[in-house]
C-alpha positions as CSV (number, residue, x, y, z in Angstrom):
1,G,8.6,30.5,-9.0
2,K,11.7,28.7,-10.2
3,F,15.1,27.7,-8.7
4,A,17.4,30.7,-8.9
5,A,20.6,28.9,-7.7
6,V,21.7,25.5,-6.4
7,G,24.8,25.3,-4.3
8,G,26.3,26.1,-0.9
9,I,24.9,28.7,1.4
10,G,27.7,31.1,0.3
11,D,26.0,31.2,-3.1
12,V,22.7,32.5,-1.8
13,G,23.5,36.2,-1.5
14,D,21.0,38.5,0.0
15,A,18.1,36.1,0.7
16,Q,16.0,34.7,3.5
17,V,17.6,31.5,4.9
18,V,15.5,28.8,6.4
19,N,17.3,26.4,8.7
20,L,15.7,22.9,8.3
21,Q,17.9,21.5,11.0
22,G,19.0,18.4,9.1
23,R,15.6,17.5,7.7
24,T,15.4,15.5,4.4
25,V,14.3,17.5,1.4
26,I,13.1,16.0,-1.9
27,P,11.6,17.6,-5.0
28,G,7.8,17.7,-5.0
29,L,6.2,14.4,-5.8
30,I,4.6,14.2,-9.3
31,D,1.8,11.7,-10.2
32,N,1.8,11.1,-13.9
33,H,-1.6,9.3,-14.0
34,V,-4.2,10.2,-11.4
35,H,-7.9,11.0,-11.5
36,F,-7.5,14.0,-9.2
37,I,-10.2,16.4,-10.5
38,R,-12.7,13.6,-10.3
39,I,-12.2,13.5,-6.5
40,G,-14.3,16.7,-6.6
41,N,-17.2,14.3,-7.3
42,A,-16.7,12.4,-4.1
43,V,-19.7,12.5,-1.8
44,G,-20.0,13.9,1.7
45,Y,-16.7,14.9,3.3
46,D,-14.3,12.4,1.7
47,E,-11.4,11.4,4.0
48,R,-8.4,10.4,2.0
49,R,-6.2,10.1,5.1
50,L,-7.8,6.7,5.7
51,E,-5.5,5.5,2.9
52,T,-2.7,5.3,5.6
53,A,-4.7,3.8,8.4
54,F,-3.6,0.2,9.0
55,S,-5.6,-0.7,12.1
56,V,-9.2,-0.1,13.3
57,A,-7.9,2.2,16.1
58,A,-6.0,4.3,13.5
59,A,-9.1,4.6,11.3
60,Q,-11.1,5.6,14.4
61,A,-8.6,8.3,15.2
62,I,-8.7,9.8,11.7
63,I,-12.5,9.7,11.6
64,R,-12.7,11.3,15.1
65,A,-10.4,14.1,14.1
66,R,-12.3,14.7,10.9
67,A,-15.6,14.7,12.8
68,A,-14.4,17.6,14.9
69,T,-14.2,19.8,11.7
70,V,-17.4,18.6,9.8
71,P,-20.9,20.0,10.6
72,D,-23.0,17.6,12.7
73,G,-25.2,15.3,10.6
74,E,-23.1,15.4,7.5
75,F,-21.6,12.3,5.9
76,I,-17.9,11.4,6.4
77,T,-17.0,9.0,3.6
78,A,-14.2,7.1,1.9
79,L,-15.8,5.2,-1.0
80,A,-13.0,3.2,-2.6
81,G,-9.2,4.0,-2.6
82,I,-9.1,1.9,0.6
83,A,-9.5,-1.8,1.3
84,R,-10.3,-3.9,4.3
85,R,-7.2,-6.0,3.8
86,Q,-5.0,-2.9,4.7
87,F,-6.2,-3.1,8.3
88,A,-4.4,-5.4,10.7
89,E,-7.8,-6.9,11.7
90,G,-8.6,-7.7,8.1
91,R,-11.9,-5.7,8.3
92,F,-13.3,-2.3,8.3
93,P,-14.3,-0.7,11.6
94,N,-17.7,-2.1,12.6
95,L,-20.9,-0.2,13.3
96,T,-20.1,0.2,17.0
97,E,-16.5,1.3,16.4
98,L,-17.7,3.9,13.8
99,D,-20.4,5.1,16.2
100,D,-17.7,5.6,18.8
101,A,-15.5,7.6,16.4
102,A,-18.3,9.8,15.0
103,P,-21.6,9.6,17.0
104,R,-23.0,12.8,15.4
105,H,-22.1,12.0,11.8
106,A,-23.1,9.5,9.2
107,V,-20.0,7.5,8.2
108,V,-19.6,5.3,5.1
109,L,-16.4,3.4,4.2
110,S,-16.0,1.0,1.3
111,E,-13.9,-0.8,-1.1
112,L,-14.9,-0.8,-4.8
113,G,-17.5,-3.4,-3.9
114,S,-18.9,-3.5,-0.4
115,G,-18.4,-1.4,2.7
116,Q,-19.5,-0.5,6.2
117,T,-21.5,2.3,7.9
118,N,-22.3,3.5,11.4
119,T,-25.8,3.8,12.8
120,L,-26.5,7.3,11.4
121,G,-25.0,6.3,8.0
122,R,-27.1,3.1,7.8
123,D,-30.3,5.0,8.6
124,A,-29.6,7.9,6.3
125,L,-28.8,5.6,3.4
126,R,-31.9,3.5,4.0
127,A,-33.9,6.7,3.9
128,L,-32.4,7.2,0.4
129,G,-33.5,3.7,-0.7
130,V,-30.0,2.1,-0.4
131,T,-29.9,-1.5,1.0
132,V,-27.8,-1.6,4.2
133,N,-27.8,-4.5,6.6
134,D,-28.7,-4.1,10.3
135,D,-25.1,-4.4,11.3
136,G,-24.2,-1.5,9.0
137,S,-22.6,-3.6,6.3
138,L,-23.1,-2.2,2.9
139,P,-23.5,-4.7,0.0
140,N,-23.1,-2.2,-2.8
141,Q,-21.1,0.9,-2.5
142,G,-22.1,2.0,-6.0
143,A,-25.7,2.3,-4.9
144,A,-24.6,4.4,-1.9
145,Y,-22.5,6.7,-4.1
146,T,-25.3,7.2,-6.7
147,A,-27.8,8.1,-3.9
148,L,-25.5,10.6,-2.3
149,A,-24.2,12.1,-5.5
150,A,-27.8,13.3,-6.3
151,S,-27.1,16.2,-4.0
152,L,-23.7,17.2,-5.4
153,T,-23.3,20.9,-6.3
154,N,-20.3,22.7,-7.7
155,A,-19.9,24.4,-4.3
156,K,-19.5,20.9,-2.8
157,R,-17.2,19.8,-5.6
158,K,-15.0,22.8,-5.0
159,R,-14.8,22.2,-1.3
160,Q,-14.0,18.5,-1.8
161,L,-11.3,19.1,-4.4
162,L,-9.7,21.7,-2.1
163,D,-9.8,19.1,0.7
164,A,-8.0,16.6,-1.6
165,A,-5.4,19.2,-2.5
166,K,-4.8,20.0,1.1
167,Y,-4.1,16.3,1.7
168,A,-1.9,16.0,-1.3
169,L,0.3,18.9,-0.1
170,E,0.4,17.3,3.4
171,I,2.1,14.3,1.8
172,G,4.4,16.2,-0.6
173,L,2.4,15.6,-3.8
174,T,2.8,18.9,-5.7
175,T,1.9,18.0,-9.3
176,V,-0.8,15.8,-10.8
177,M,-1.3,14.7,-14.4
178,D,-5.1,14.3,-14.5
179,M,-6.6,11.6,-16.6
180,H,-10.2,12.8,-16.5
181,G,-13.2,10.6,-15.5
182,S,-15.1,9.7,-18.7
183,T,-16.3,6.2,-17.8
184,A,-19.8,5.8,-16.5
185,G,-20.4,5.5,-12.8
186,A,-18.9,7.1,-9.7
187,G,-16.9,10.2,-10.5
188,F,-18.0,10.6,-14.1
189,L,-17.1,14.0,-15.5
190,D,-19.4,15.4,-18.2
191,R,-17.4,16.4,-21.3
192,V,-18.9,19.9,-21.4
193,T,-19.6,20.9,-17.8
194,G,-17.6,18.4,-15.8
195,H,-14.6,20.7,-15.2
196,D,-16.6,23.8,-14.3
197,F,-15.9,23.6,-10.6
198,Y,-12.2,23.0,-11.3
199,L,-12.0,26.1,-13.6
200,Q,-13.6,28.2,-10.9
201,L,-10.9,27.2,-8.4
202,V,-8.2,28.0,-11.0
203,R,-9.7,31.4,-11.6
204,E,-9.9,32.1,-7.9
205,G,-6.2,31.0,-7.5
206,S,-7.1,28.7,-4.6
207,L,-6.0,25.3,-6.0
208,R,-2.3,25.1,-5.1
209,V,-1.5,21.7,-6.6
210,R,0.1,22.0,-10.0
211,T,-2.4,20.4,-12.5
212,R,-1.9,19.0,-16.0
213,V,-5.1,18.0,-17.7
214,F,-5.6,15.2,-20.2
215,F,-8.8,14.5,-22.2
216,P,-9.9,11.0,-23.3
217,E,-12.1,9.5,-25.9
218,L,-12.9,5.8,-25.8
219,T,-14.5,4.9,-29.1
220,D,-15.5,7.8,-31.4
221,V,-13.0,9.3,-33.7
222,A,-15.3,12.1,-34.5
223,L,-15.4,13.1,-30.8
224,L,-11.6,12.8,-30.6
225,Q,-11.5,15.2,-33.5
226,E,-13.8,17.6,-31.6
227,I,-11.2,17.6,-28.7
228,L,-8.3,18.1,-31.1
229,D,-10.1,21.0,-32.8
230,N,-11.5,22.8,-29.7
231,R,-8.9,22.3,-26.9
232,W,-5.6,24.1,-26.9
233,P,-2.7,21.7,-26.2
234,E,-0.1,22.6,-23.7
235,F,-1.9,25.9,-23.0
236,G,-2.3,27.5,-19.6
237,S,-0.2,28.7,-16.7
238,D,2.7,27.2,-14.9
239,M,0.1,26.0,-12.3
240,H,-2.7,24.7,-14.5
241,R,-2.4,23.6,-18.1
242,T,-4.1,21.5,-20.8
243,V,-1.7,18.8,-22.0
244,G,-2.9,15.9,-24.1
245,I,-5.1,13.0,-24.9
246,G,-5.3,10.3,-22.2
247,E,-5.9,7.9,-20.6
248,W,-7.0,6.5,-24.0
249,A,-8.0,7.2,-27.5
250,P,-10.4,5.3,-29.9
251,R,-8.8,1.9,-30.6
252,A,-9.7,-1.3,-32.4
253,A,-10.4,-0.6,-36.1
254,N,-10.2,3.2,-35.5
255,Y,-6.8,3.1,-33.8
256,Q,-4.5,4.0,-36.7
257,E,-6.8,6.9,-37.7
258,S,-6.8,8.1,-34.1
259,L,-3.0,8.0,-34.0
260,R,-2.7,9.8,-37.3
261,R,-5.0,12.6,-36.2
262,M,-3.2,13.1,-32.9
263,G,0.1,13.0,-34.6
264,A,-0.9,15.5,-37.3
265,R,-2.0,17.9,-34.6
266,G,1.0,17.3,-32.5
267,W,-0.8,16.2,-29.3
268,I,0.8,14.3,-26.4
269,Y,-0.9,10.9,-25.9
270,H,-0.9,8.7,-22.8
271,Q,-2.5,5.2,-23.1
272,H,-3.8,3.0,-20.3
273,L,-2.5,-0.6,-20.7
274,I,-2.4,-3.7,-18.5
275,S,-2.0,-7.2,-20.1
276,E,1.0,-8.4,-22.1
277,S,-1.1,-8.9,-25.2
278,E,-2.7,-5.4,-24.9
279,I,0.7,-3.8,-24.5
280,Q,2.0,-5.7,-27.5
281,A,-0.9,-4.7,-29.7
282,H,-0.3,-1.0,-28.9
283,L,3.4,-1.2,-29.4
284,D,2.8,-2.8,-32.8
285,A,0.3,-0.1,-33.6
286,L,2.7,2.7,-32.7
287,A,5.4,1.0,-34.9
288,L,2.8,0.9,-37.8
289,Y,2.0,4.5,-37.3
290,R,5.6,5.5,-37.6
291,S,6.2,3.5,-40.7
292,Q,3.0,4.7,-42.4
293,N,3.4,8.3,-41.6
294,P,6.9,9.4,-42.3
295,G,5.9,13.0,-42.8
296,L,4.3,13.2,-39.3
297,P,6.2,13.5,-36.0
298,S,7.3,10.2,-34.5
299,P,6.0,8.8,-31.2
300,A,9.3,9.9,-29.6
301,E,9.0,13.5,-30.9
302,L,5.4,13.6,-29.7
303,H,6.2,12.3,-26.2
304,W,3.7,9.5,-26.5
305,N,3.8,7.1,-23.5
306,L,2.3,4.0,-22.1
307,G,0.7,3.9,-18.6
308,H,0.2,1.1,-16.0
309,V,2.0,-1.5,-18.2
310,G,1.2,-4.1,-15.5
311,D,2.5,-7.2,-17.4
312,I,5.1,-5.7,-19.6
313,T,8.0,-8.0,-20.7
314,A,11.7,-7.4,-21.2
315,S,11.2,-7.6,-25.0
316,Q,8.4,-5.0,-24.9
317,V,10.6,-2.6,-22.9
318,R,13.2,-3.0,-25.6
319,Q,10.6,-2.3,-28.3
320,A,9.5,0.8,-26.4
321,N,13.1,1.9,-26.4
322,E,13.3,1.5,-30.2
323,L,10.2,3.5,-30.7
324,G,11.1,6.2,-28.2
325,V,7.9,5.6,-26.3
326,G,7.9,6.6,-22.6
327,L,6.9,4.2,-19.9
328,A,4.8,4.9,-16.8
329,P,4.7,1.8,-14.6
330,H,2.1,2.3,-12.0
331,P,1.9,0.3,-8.7
332,W,-2.0,0.4,-8.6
333,R,-2.1,-3.3,-7.7
334,Y,-0.9,-2.4,-4.3
335,L,-4.5,-1.9,-3.0
336,T,-6.3,-5.1,-3.9
337,A,-4.4,-7.4,-6.2
338,N,-2.9,-10.8,-5.4
339,Q,-0.5,-10.7,-8.4
340,G,2.6,-8.6,-9.1
341,G,3.6,-6.2,-11.7
342,P,4.7,-3.9,-13.2
343,R,8.2,-5.3,-13.5
344,F,9.9,-2.3,-12.0
345,R,13.4,-3.9,-11.7
346,T,13.2,-5.1,-15.3
347,I,12.0,-1.8,-16.6
348,L,14.7,0.3,-14.8
349,D,17.5,-2.2,-15.9
350,L,16.5,-2.1,-19.6
351,A,14.7,1.2,-20.3
352,T,16.5,4.0,-22.2
353,V,13.3,6.0,-22.6
354,P,11.8,8.3,-19.8
355,V,10.2,6.3,-17.0
356,G,7.9,8.0,-14.5
357,G,5.6,7.2,-11.6
358,G,1.9,7.5,-10.8
359,L,-0.7,5.5,-9.0
360,D,-4.1,5.8,-10.7
361,G,-5.8,7.1,-7.5
362,A,-8.1,7.7,-5.9
363,R,-10.6,4.8,-6.5
364,V,-8.7,1.7,-7.7
365,A,-5.7,2.9,-5.8
366,P,-4.9,5.5,-3.1
367,L,-4.0,9.1,-3.9
368,N,-1.0,8.8,-1.6
369,P,2.2,8.2,-3.6
370,W,3.9,6.8,-0.5
371,A,1.6,3.7,-0.8
372,G,2.9,3.2,-4.3
373,I,6.5,3.7,-3.3
374,Y,6.1,1.1,-0.5
375,F,4.8,-1.4,-3.1
376,M,7.7,-0.6,-5.5
377,V,10.3,-1.0,-2.7
378,T,8.9,-4.1,-0.9
379,G,6.8,-5.9,-3.6
380,R,4.0,-6.2,-0.9
381,N,0.4,-5.2,-1.4
382,S,-1.7,-3.3,1.1
383,G,-2.3,-6.5,3.1
384,G,1.4,-7.2,3.4
385,A,1.5,-10.1,1.0
386,L,4.6,-10.4,-1.2
387,V,3.2,-10.3,-4.7
388,N,6.0,-8.7,-6.8
389,A,9.1,-10.7,-5.7
390,G,12.3,-10.0,-7.7
391,E,11.0,-6.7,-9.1
392,Q,11.6,-4.5,-6.1
393,I,13.7,-1.3,-6.6
394,T,15.5,0.9,-4.1
395,R,13.9,3.8,-2.3
396,T,16.1,6.2,-4.2
397,E,15.1,4.7,-7.5
398,A,11.4,4.8,-6.6
399,L,11.6,8.5,-5.5
400,R,13.4,9.4,-8.8
401,L,10.5,7.9,-10.7
402,W,8.1,10.1,-8.7
403,A,10.1,13.3,-8.4
404,G,12.9,13.2,-11.0
405,P,13.4,15.6,-13.9
406,Q,12.2,12.9,-16.4
407,Q,8.6,13.4,-15.1
408,G,8.5,16.7,-17.0
409,W,9.0,14.8,-20.3
410,F,5.5,13.4,-20.0
411,T,4.0,16.9,-20.4
412,R,6.7,18.3,-22.7
413,E,8.1,20.3,-19.8
414,D,11.5,18.7,-20.0
415,N,13.4,21.7,-18.6
416,L,10.8,22.8,-16.1
417,L,9.1,20.1,-14.2
418,G,10.6,17.7,-11.7
419,G,14.0,17.5,-9.9
420,I,16.0,20.4,-8.6
421,A,18.1,22.6,-10.9
422,V,18.3,26.2,-11.9
423,G,15.3,27.3,-14.0
424,R,13.1,24.3,-12.9
425,Y,9.8,24.8,-10.9
426,A,10.6,25.4,-7.3
427,D,8.6,22.6,-5.8
428,L,9.9,20.9,-2.6
429,A,8.8,18.7,0.3
430,V,10.6,18.7,3.6
431,L,9.9,15.2,5.0
432,N,8.9,14.3,8.5
433,A,11.7,11.6,8.6
434,D,14.7,10.5,6.5
435,V,13.1,7.9,4.2
436,F,16.6,7.0,2.9
437,D,17.5,5.7,6.3
438,L,16.0,2.2,6.7
439,R,16.6,2.3,10.4
440,A,14.8,5.6,10.9
441,V,12.0,4.6,8.5
442,P,11.4,0.8,8.3
443,D,9.5,-0.4,5.2
444,D,6.2,-0.6,7.0
445,Q,6.4,3.0,8.0
446,L,7.1,4.4,4.5
447,R,3.4,4.7,3.8
448,N,3.0,7.1,6.7
449,T,5.6,9.6,5.4
450,T,4.3,13.2,5.4
451,S,5.7,16.7,4.6
452,L,6.4,19.2,7.3
453,L,6.8,22.0,4.7
454,T,5.6,21.9,1.1
455,I,6.6,24.5,-1.4
456,V,5.1,25.0,-4.9
457,G,6.4,27.6,-7.2
458,G,8.6,29.0,-4.5
459,E,5.6,29.6,-2.1
460,I,4.8,27.8,1.1
461,V,1.5,25.9,0.5
462,H,1.7,23.6,3.6
463,E,3.5,24.0,6.9
464,V,3.4,22.1,10.2
465,V,3.7,24.7,12.8
């Protein structure tokens, strides 16, 4: 399951040789902040491929293809993770267009706020007490989710997570660092039973995306202590492992106590941060932890890191360097935001700590890393507006953030996860086009990059025949 040798074909010895005929190969993509397991709580037959539909016709084609594989009468859905601004027409497919794509299925598409149904979707949601306008427009996607989620079972959750994994492997995403789903509303994961369906898939050996699980606690130090006492950090297999605390720990007046307890038990910690003031408050708190606890491991030794960092400044990057705190700048603003950030160019120019990529999918952002890479390279959001001017990075730099060996630092797998070298996990994606050639793959086509052959742990897990 690991790379045995790296070099010329003469170094291979007695082994099977696969001629890729000049295709571009990259290490498997790694998302260091994603709500992957929570996708199992999606309703109906969730269709993540709509993340890379950029016209009504493209959306219709994806829905039509999915309808051919879904039992008649079932829901085909995409509730969030997409936005109407991504379509060239600036709108979702309308009721008539969705009827044409899936006349025998209920269809519901939405942003985080409002959405659109076809005729069967409208009528089925109304029967469940959800308000839907005559033209199929949906004022409140949350109400639709709540109504449909009442019929969720673990069997449906398993099927949905396997569908999401299949899509991930189709686009070369081989490892996810899962940040739970503890906030109320769509996708909530119960602390006690919320992972049961995921554990069933792990025991069956059917989930082929490498998964690293983080556990959060928002406010209660006592509940944080329950996690520290009853979960086993960095325990599991090469494929599925418990890792740390994230995407947050109890803050405000409890924050120093939270840090002390996590540090005393040696847990990795990943914190969700956005505004400049919030980032500064946490950097100062980490500095205080270090000064007040000289007998405990430092943030650097513990591999503590800050996620999102939407408005981080140059001075804050330097402070993170001094503390040894990793940075995970995430381009989640790609989907709906009109402002830029994170400052990718600034971070790469100044950071001496590990820096890695993720996207916070699949509700506030897509699951597809190539959407994030597009944002990092172009500075443009899903509607094509330039919102992050001056902070663009190269394609090679972006791909290093997503697939380089530093990604393993975030789970204390420094010598195992990410990149290509002897002894590291043998995870690869053979791309459908050479993304390093701007003529072969113009910027607007980056988001449609897929994998022809995906390998996880040395085994083929996706192949286009």
